[in-house]
CHARMM-style PDB file with segment names, atoms N, HN, CA, C and O in Angstrom:
ATOM      1  N   MET     1       0.834  -1.211   0.000  1.00  0.00      PROA
ATOM      2  CA  MET     1       0.000   0.000   0.000  1.00  0.00      PROA
ATOM      3  C   MET     1       0.867   1.260   0.000  1.00  0.00      PROA
ATOM      4  O   MET     1       0.526   2.253  -0.642  1.00  0.00      PROA
ATOM      5  N   ASN     2       1.987   1.215   0.721  1.00  0.00      PROA
ATOM      6  HN  ASN     2       2.265   0.408   1.242  1.00  0.00      PROA
ATOM      7  CA  ASN     2       2.854   2.398   0.781  1.00  0.00      PROA
ATOM      8  C   ASN     2       3.392   2.768  -0.596  1.00  0.00      PROA
ATOM      9  O   ASN     2       3.498   3.947  -0.935  1.00  0.00      PROA
ATOM     10  N   LYS     3       3.734   1.740  -1.394  1.00  0.00      PROA
ATOM     11  HN  LYS     3       3.648   0.783  -1.118  1.00  0.00      PROA
ATOM     12  CA  LYS     3       4.268   2.022  -2.731  1.00  0.00      PROA
ATOM     13  C   LYS     3       3.224   2.737  -3.572  1.00  0.00      PROA
ATOM     14  O   LYS     3       3.555   3.653  -4.325  1.00  0.00      PROA
ATOM     15  N   LEU     4       1.961   2.327  -3.451  1.00  0.00      PROA
ATOM     16  HN  LEU     4       1.692   1.583  -2.839  1.00  0.00      PROA
ATOM     17  CA  LEU     4       0.895   2.979  -4.214  1.00  0.00      PROA
ATOM     18  C   LEU     4       0.763   4.432  -3.790  1.00  0.00      PROA
ATOM     19  O   LEU     4       0.571   5.310  -4.631  1.00  0.00      PROA
ATOM     20  N   LYS     5       0.866   4.693  -2.490  1.00  0.00      PROA
ATOM     21  HN  LYS     5       1.022   3.980  -1.806  1.00  0.00      PROA
ATOM     22  CA  LYS     5       0.769   6.078  -1.999  1.00  0.00      PROA
ATOM     23  C   LYS     5       1.896   6.919  -2.581  1.00  0.00      PROA
ATOM     24  O   LYS     5       1.673   8.039  -3.040  1.00  0.00      PROA
ATOM     25  N   ILE     6       3.112   6.369  -2.560  1.00  0.00      PROA
ATOM     26  HN  ILE     6       3.293   5.459  -2.187  1.00  0.00      PROA
ATOM     27  CA  ILE     6       4.271   7.098  -3.085  1.00  0.00      PROA
ATOM     28  C   ILE     6       4.077   7.365  -4.575  1.00  0.00      PROA
ATOM     29  O   ILE     6       4.354   8.463  -5.058  1.00  0.00      PROA
ATOM     30  N   LEU     7       3.597   6.348  -5.301  1.00  0.00      PROA
ATOM     31  HN  LEU     7       3.372   5.456  -4.909  1.00  0.00      PROA
ATOM     32  CA  LEU     7       3.362   6.506  -6.741  1.00  0.00      PROA
ATOM     33  C   LEU     7       2.313   7.577  -6.990  1.00  0.00      PROA
ATOM     34  O   LEU     7       2.464   8.401  -7.891  1.00  0.00      PROA
ATOM     35  N   GLY     8       1.252   7.568  -6.195  1.00  0.00      PROA
ATOM     36  HN  GLY     8       1.129   6.898  -5.463  1.00  0.00      PROA
ATOM     37  CA  GLY     8       0.177   8.553  -6.355  1.00  0.00      PROA
ATOM     38  C   GLY     8       0.680   9.967  -6.131  1.00  0.00      PROA
ATOM     39  O   GLY     8       0.390  10.861  -6.926  1.00  0.00      PROA
ATOM     40  N   THR     9       1.431  10.180  -5.055  1.00  0.00      PROA
ATOM     41  HN  THR     9       1.666   9.453  -4.410  1.00  0.00      PROA
ATOM     42  CA  THR     9       1.949  11.524  -4.789  1.00  0.00      PROA
ATOM     43  C   THR     9       2.945  11.919  -5.872  1.00  0.00      PROA
ATOM     44  O   THR     9       3.026  13.090  -6.242  1.00  0.00      PROA
ATOM     45  N   GLY    10       3.706  10.948  -6.384  1.00  0.00      PROA
ATOM     46  HN  GLY    10       3.641   9.996  -6.084  1.00  0.00      PROA
ATOM     47  CA  GLY    10       4.658  11.234  -7.458  1.00  0.00      PROA
ATOM     48  C   GLY    10       3.933  11.699  -8.709  1.00  0.00      PROA
ATOM     49  O   GLY    10       4.359  12.648  -9.366  1.00  0.00      PROA
ATOM     50  N   LEU    11       2.822  11.017  -9.039  1.00  0.00      PROA
ATOM     51  HN  LEU    11       2.476  10.246  -8.505  1.00  0.00      PROA
ATOM     52  CA  LEU    11       2.053  11.402 -10.230  1.00  0.00      PROA
ATOM     53  C   LEU    11       1.446  12.782 -10.047  1.00  0.00      PROA
ATOM     54  O   LEU    11       1.431  13.581 -10.983  1.00  0.00      PROA
ATOM     55  N   ILE    12       0.943  13.072  -8.842  1.00  0.00      PROA
ATOM     56  HN  ILE    12       0.956  12.423  -8.082  1.00  0.00      PROA
ATOM     57  CA  ILE    12       0.375  14.402  -8.573  1.00  0.00      PROA
ATOM     58  C   ILE    12       1.474  15.456  -8.735  1.00  0.00      PROA
ATOM     59  O   ILE    12       1.244  16.522  -9.307  1.00  0.00      PROA
ATOM     60  N   GLY    13       2.660  15.148  -8.230  1.00  0.00      PROA
ATOM     61  HN  GLY    13       2.847  14.282  -7.766  1.00  0.00      PROA
ATOM     62  CA  GLY    13       3.776  16.076  -8.355  1.00  0.00      PROA
ATOM     63  C   GLY    13       4.132  16.317  -9.814  1.00  0.00      PROA
ATOM     64  O   GLY    13       4.423  17.446 -10.209  1.00  0.00      PROA
ATOM     65  N   LEU    14       4.108  15.238 -10.629  1.00  0.00      PROA
ATOM     66  HN  LEU    14       3.872  14.321 -10.308  1.00  0.00      PROA
ATOM     67  CA  LEU    14       4.427  15.390 -12.050  1.00  0.00      PROA
ATOM     68  C   LEU    14       3.403  16.273 -12.742  1.00  0.00      PROA
ATOM     69  O   LEU    14       3.751  17.050 -13.631  1.00  0.00      PROA
ATOM     70  N   ASN    15       2.136  16.159 -12.339  1.00  0.00      PROA
ATOM     71  HN  ASN    15       1.854  15.528 -11.617  1.00  0.00      PROA
ATOM     72  CA  ASN    15       1.091  16.969 -12.962  1.00  0.00      PROA
ATOM     73  C   ASN    15       1.284  18.452 -12.675  1.00  0.00      PROA
ATOM     74  O   ASN    15       0.812  19.299 -13.433  1.00  0.00      PROA
ATOM     75  N   ARG    16       1.975  18.769 -11.585  1.00  0.00      PROA
ATOM     76  HN  ARG    16       2.359  18.081 -10.969  1.00  0.00      PROA
ATOM     77  CA  ARG    16       2.196  20.175 -11.217  1.00  0.00      PROA
ATOM     78  C   ARG    16       3.357  20.803 -11.975  1.00  0.00      PROA
ATOM     79  O   ARG    16       3.533  22.021 -11.942  1.00  0.00      PROA
ATOM     80  N   LEU    17       4.149  19.983 -12.655  1.00  0.00      PROA
ATOM     81  HN  LEU    17       4.005  18.994 -12.682  1.00  0.00      PROA
ATOM     82  CA  LEU    17       5.307  20.519 -13.369  1.00  0.00      PROA
ATOM     83  C   LEU    17       4.872  21.401 -14.532  1.00  0.00      PROA
ATOM     84  O   LEU    17       3.833  21.172 -15.151  1.00  0.00      PROA
ATOM     85  N   THR    18       5.683  22.409 -14.816  1.00  0.00      PROA
ATOM     86  HN  THR    18       6.527  22.595 -14.313  1.00  0.00      PROA
ATOM     87  CA  THR    18       5.419  23.267 -15.973  1.00  0.00      PROA
ATOM     88  C   THR    18       6.027  22.627 -17.218  1.00  0.00      PROA
ATOM     89  O   THR    18       6.799  21.672 -17.125  1.00  0.00      PROA
ATOM     90  N   ASN    19       5.673  23.162 -18.378  1.00  0.00      PROA
ATOM     91  HN  ASN    19       5.046  23.938 -18.454  1.00  0.00      PROA
ATOM     92  CA  ASN    19       6.204  22.624 -19.635  1.00  0.00      PROA
ATOM     93  C   ASN    19       7.728  22.715 -19.674  1.00  0.00      PROA
ATOM     94  O   ASN    19       8.392  21.807 -20.175  1.00  0.00      PROA
ATOM     95  N   GLU    20       8.281  23.804 -19.148  1.00  0.00      PROA
ATOM     96  HN  GLU    20       7.742  24.541 -18.742  1.00  0.00      PROA
ATOM     97  CA  GLU    20       9.736  23.974 -19.162  1.00  0.00      PROA
ATOM     98  C   GLU    20      10.405  22.894 -18.321  1.00  0.00      PROA
ATOM     99  O   GLU    20      11.444  22.356 -18.704  1.00  0.00      PROA
ATOM    100  N   GLU    21       9.803  22.578 -17.167  1.00  0.00      PROA
ATOM    101  HN  GLU    21       8.959  23.016 -16.856  1.00  0.00      PROA
ATOM    102  CA  GLU    21      10.372  21.532 -16.319  1.00  0.00      PROA
ATOM    103  C   GLU    21      10.287  20.177 -17.011  1.00  0.00      PROA
ATOM    104  O   GLU    21      11.209  19.367 -16.916  1.00  0.00      PROA
ATOM    105  N   TRP    22       9.173  19.929 -17.711  1.00  0.00      PROA
ATOM    106  HN  TRP    22       8.424  20.587 -17.788  1.00  0.00      PROA
ATOM    107  CA  TRP    22       9.032  18.671 -18.458  1.00  0.00      PROA
ATOM    108  C   TRP    22      10.126  18.560 -19.507  1.00  0.00      PROA
ATOM    109  O   TRP    22      10.750  17.508 -19.645  1.00  0.00      PROA
ATOM    110  N   LEU    23      10.366  19.650 -20.257  1.00  0.00      PROA
ATOM    111  HN  LEU    23       9.859  20.504 -20.145  1.00  0.00      PROA
ATOM    112  CA  LEU    23      11.400  19.625 -21.296  1.00  0.00      PROA
ATOM    113  C   LEU    23      12.765  19.335 -20.681  1.00  0.00      PROA
ATOM    114  O   LEU    23      13.560  18.583 -21.245  1.00  0.00      PROA
ATOM    115  N   LEU    24      13.032  19.931 -19.526  1.00  0.00      PROA
ATOM    116  HN  LEU    24      12.386  20.541 -19.068  1.00  0.00      PROA
ATOM    117  CA  LEU    24      14.311  19.708 -18.849  1.00  0.00      PROA
ATOM    118  C   LEU    24      14.461  18.240 -18.468  1.00  0.00      PROA
ATOM    119  O   LEU    24      15.500  17.630 -18.720  1.00  0.00      PROA
ATOM    120  N   ILE    25      13.410  17.673 -17.856  1.00  0.00      PROA
ATOM    121  HN  ILE    25      12.566  18.169 -17.652  1.00  0.00      PROA
ATOM    122  CA  ILE    25      13.454  16.270 -17.431  1.00  0.00      PROA
ATOM    123  C   ILE    25      13.635  15.354 -18.640  1.00  0.00      PROA
ATOM    124  O   ILE    25      14.445  14.428 -18.610  1.00  0.00      PROA
ATOM    125  N   ILE    26      12.867  15.621 -19.713  1.00  0.00      PROA
ATOM    126  HN  ILE    26      12.208  16.373 -19.738  1.00  0.00      PROA
ATOM    127  CA  ILE    26      12.948  14.770 -20.903  1.00  0.00      PROA
ATOM    128  C   ILE    26      14.345  14.840 -21.515  1.00  0.00      PROA
ATOM    129  O   ILE    26      14.895  13.819 -21.927  1.00  0.00      PROA
ATOM    130  N   SER    27      14.917  16.040 -21.576  1.00  0.00      PROA
ATOM    131  HN  SER    27      14.470  16.870 -21.241  1.00  0.00      PROA
ATOM    132  CA  SER    27      16.256  16.183 -22.161  1.00  0.00      PROA
ATOM    133  C   SER    27      17.290  15.446 -21.314  1.00  0.00      PROA
ATOM    134  O   SER    27      18.222  14.849 -21.854  1.00  0.00      PROA
ATOM    135  N   ILE    28      17.131  15.483 -19.987  1.00  0.00      PROA
ATOM    136  HN  ILE    28      16.374  15.968 -19.548  1.00  0.00      PROA
ATOM    137  CA  ILE    28      18.057  14.764 -19.107  1.00  0.00      PROA
ATOM    138  C   ILE    28      17.945  13.266 -19.353  1.00  0.00      PROA
ATOM    139  O   ILE    28      18.953  12.566 -19.445  1.00  0.00      PROA
ATOM    140  N   ILE    29      16.693  12.771 -19.460  1.00  0.00      PROA
ATOM    141  HN  ILE    29      15.874  13.339 -19.386  1.00  0.00      PROA
ATOM    142  CA  ILE    29      16.484  11.335 -19.683  1.00  0.00      PROA
ATOM    143  C   ILE    29      17.119  10.915 -21.006  1.00  0.00      PROA
ATOM    144  O   ILE    29      17.783   9.881 -21.076  1.00  0.00      PROA
ATOM    145  N   ILE    30      16.917  11.718 -22.056  1.00  0.00      PROA
ATOM    146  HN  ILE    30      16.377  12.558 -21.999  1.00  0.00      PROA
ATOM    147  CA  ILE    30      17.482  11.391 -23.373  1.00  0.00      PROA
ATOM    148  C   ILE    30      19.006  11.370 -23.296  1.00  0.00      PROA
ATOM    149  O   ILE    30      19.648  10.486 -23.865  1.00  0.00      PROA
ATOM    150  N   THR    31      19.581  12.342 -22.594  1.00  0.00      PROA
ATOM    151  HN  THR    31      19.060  13.060 -22.133  1.00  0.00      PROA
ATOM    152  CA  THR    31      21.037  12.405 -22.457  1.00  0.00      PROA
ATOM    153  C   THR    31      21.569  11.174 -21.742  1.00  0.00      PROA
ATOM    154  O   THR    31      22.561  10.581 -22.165  1.00  0.00      PROA
ATOM    155  N   VAL    32      20.900  10.789 -20.649  1.00  0.00      PROA
ATOM    156  HN  VAL    32      20.094  11.271 -20.305  1.00  0.00      PROA
ATOM    157  CA  VAL    32      21.336   9.617 -19.879  1.00  0.00      PROA
ATOM    158  C   VAL    32      21.224   8.356 -20.731  1.00  0.00      PROA
ATOM    159  O   VAL    32      22.130   7.522 -20.731  1.00  0.00      PROA
ATOM    160  N   LEU    33      20.114   8.215 -21.457  1.00  0.00      PROA
ATOM    161  HN  LEU    33      19.379   8.892 -21.457  1.00  0.00      PROA
ATOM    162  CA  LEU    33      19.947   7.036 -22.317  1.00  0.00      PROA
ATOM    163  C   LEU    33      21.043   6.988 -23.374  1.00  0.00      PROA
ATOM    164  O   LEU    33      21.568   5.915 -23.670  1.00  0.00      PROA
ATOM    165  N   GLY    34      21.394   8.133 -23.945  1.00  0.00      PROA
ATOM    166  HN  GLY    34      20.967   9.005 -23.705  1.00  0.00      PROA
ATOM    167  CA  GLY    34      22.457   8.183 -24.939  1.00  0.00      PROA
ATOM    168  C   GLY    34      23.792   7.763 -24.340  1.00  0.00      PROA
ATOM    169  O   GLY    34      24.556   7.036 -24.974  1.00  0.00      PROA
ATOM    170  N   MET    35      24.077   8.217 -23.121  1.00  0.00      PROA
ATOM    171  HN  MET    35      23.456   8.808 -22.606  1.00  0.00      PROA
ATOM    172  CA  MET    35      25.316   7.847 -22.444  1.00  0.00      PROA
ATOM    173  C   MET    35      25.357   6.350 -22.190  1.00  0.00      PROA
ATOM    174  O   MET    35      26.397   5.715 -22.368  1.00  0.00      PROA
ATOM    175  N   ILE    36      24.222   5.777 -21.770  1.00  0.00      PROA
ATOM    176  HN  ILE    36      23.377   6.292 -21.625  1.00  0.00      PROA
ATOM    177  CA  ILE    36      24.159   4.335 -21.502  1.00  0.00      PROA
ATOM    178  C   ILE    36      24.411   3.561 -22.795  1.00  0.00      PROA
ATOM    179  O   ILE    36      25.148   2.575 -22.794  1.00  0.00      PROA
ATOM    180  N   GLN    37      23.803   4.004 -23.897  1.00  0.00      PROA
ATOM    181  HN  GLN    37      23.205   4.806 -23.898  1.00  0.00      PROA
ATOM    182  CA  GLN    37      23.997   3.321 -25.184  1.00  0.00      PROA
ATOM    183  C   GLN    37      25.465   3.361 -25.592  1.00  0.00      PROA
ATOM    184  O   GLN    37      26.014   2.346 -26.022  1.00  0.00      PROA
ATOM    185  N   ASP    38      26.107   4.523 -25.462  1.00  0.00      PROA
ATOM    186  HN  ASP    38      25.660   5.347 -25.113  1.00  0.00      PROA
ATOM    187  CA  ASP    38      27.523   4.643 -25.813  1.00  0.00      PROA
ATOM    188  C   ASP    38      28.362   3.720 -24.938  1.00  0.00      PROA
ATOM    189  O   ASP    38      29.291   3.076 -25.426  1.00  0.00      PROA
ATOM    190  N   TYR    39      28.039   3.652 -23.652  1.00  0.00      PROA
ATOM    191  HN  TYR    39      27.285   4.176 -23.256  1.00  0.00      PROA
ATOM    192  CA  TYR    39      28.776   2.802 -22.715  1.00  0.00      PROA
ATOM    193  C   TYR    39      28.650   1.341 -23.119  1.00  0.00      PROA
ATOM    194  O   TYR    39      29.638   0.607 -23.121  1.00  0.00      PROA
ATOM    195  N   LEU    40      27.430   0.915 -23.463  1.00  0.00      PROA
ATOM    196  HN  LEU    40      26.627   1.511 -23.461  1.00  0.00      PROA
ATOM    197  CA  LEU    40      27.216  -0.477 -23.858  1.00  0.00      PROA
ATOM    198  C   LEU    40      27.941  -0.785 -25.170  1.00  0.00      PROA
ATOM    199  O   LEU    40      28.476  -1.881 -25.336  1.00  0.00      PROA
ATOM    200  N   LYS    41      27.962   0.173 -26.104  1.00  0.00      PROA
ATOM    201  HN  LYS    41      27.528   1.063 -25.969  1.00  0.00      PROA
ATOM    202  CA  LYS    41      28.674  -0.031 -27.375  1.00  0.00      PROA
ATOM    203  C   LYS    41      30.159  -0.234 -27.106  1.00  0.00      PROA
ATOM    204  O   LYS    41      30.784  -1.118 -27.692  1.00  0.00      PROA
ATOM    205  N   ASP    42      30.727   0.586 -26.220  1.00  0.00      PROA
ATOM    206  HN  ASP    42      30.219   1.305 -25.744  1.00  0.00      PROA
ATOM    207  CA  ASP    42      32.152   0.477 -25.906  1.00  0.00      PROA
ATOM    208  C   ASP    42      32.461  -0.870 -25.269  1.00  0.00      PROA
ATOM    209  O   ASP    42      33.526  -1.435 -25.517  1.00  0.00      PROA
ATOM    210  N   ARG    43      31.560  -1.392 -24.460  1.00  0.00      PROA
ATOM    211  HN  ARG    43      30.695  -0.933 -24.258  1.00  0.00      PROA
ATOM    212  CA  ARG    43      31.803  -2.670 -23.780  1.00  0.00      PROA
ATOM    213  C   ARG    43      31.784  -3.837 -24.760  1.00  0.00      PROA
ATOM    214  O   ARG    43      32.477  -4.832 -24.546  1.00  0.00      PROA
ATOM    215  N   LYS    44      31.004  -3.729 -25.828  1.00  0.00      PROA
ATOM    216  HN  LYS    44      30.441  -2.921 -26.001  1.00  0.00      PROA
ATOM    217  CA  LYS    44      30.894  -4.844 -26.776  1.00  0.00      PROA
ATOM    218  C   LYS    44      32.163  -5.008 -27.607  1.00  0.00      PROA
ATOM    219  O   LYS    44      32.439  -6.105 -28.090  1.00  0.00      PROA
ATOM    220  N   ARG    45      32.939  -3.939 -27.782  1.00  0.00      PROA
ATOM    221  HN  ARG    45      32.714  -3.047 -27.389  1.00  0.00      PROA
ATOM    222  CA  ARG    45      34.147  -4.021 -28.606  1.00  0.00      PROA
ATOM    223  C   ARG    45      35.200  -4.927 -28.001  1.00  0.00      PROA
ATOM    224  OT1 ARG    45      36.274  -5.097 -28.578  1.00  0.00      PROA
TER     225      ARG     45
END
């Protein structure tokens, strides 16, 4: 039950974000994913 409460408050918090904050978060996620992909490519060599 606690996890559901945390998830619910997290979703409410996300709904309060402005468009600029969303763009910032999305750009950070994309950057991190790109770094992970580069890291995995380097490991395969």
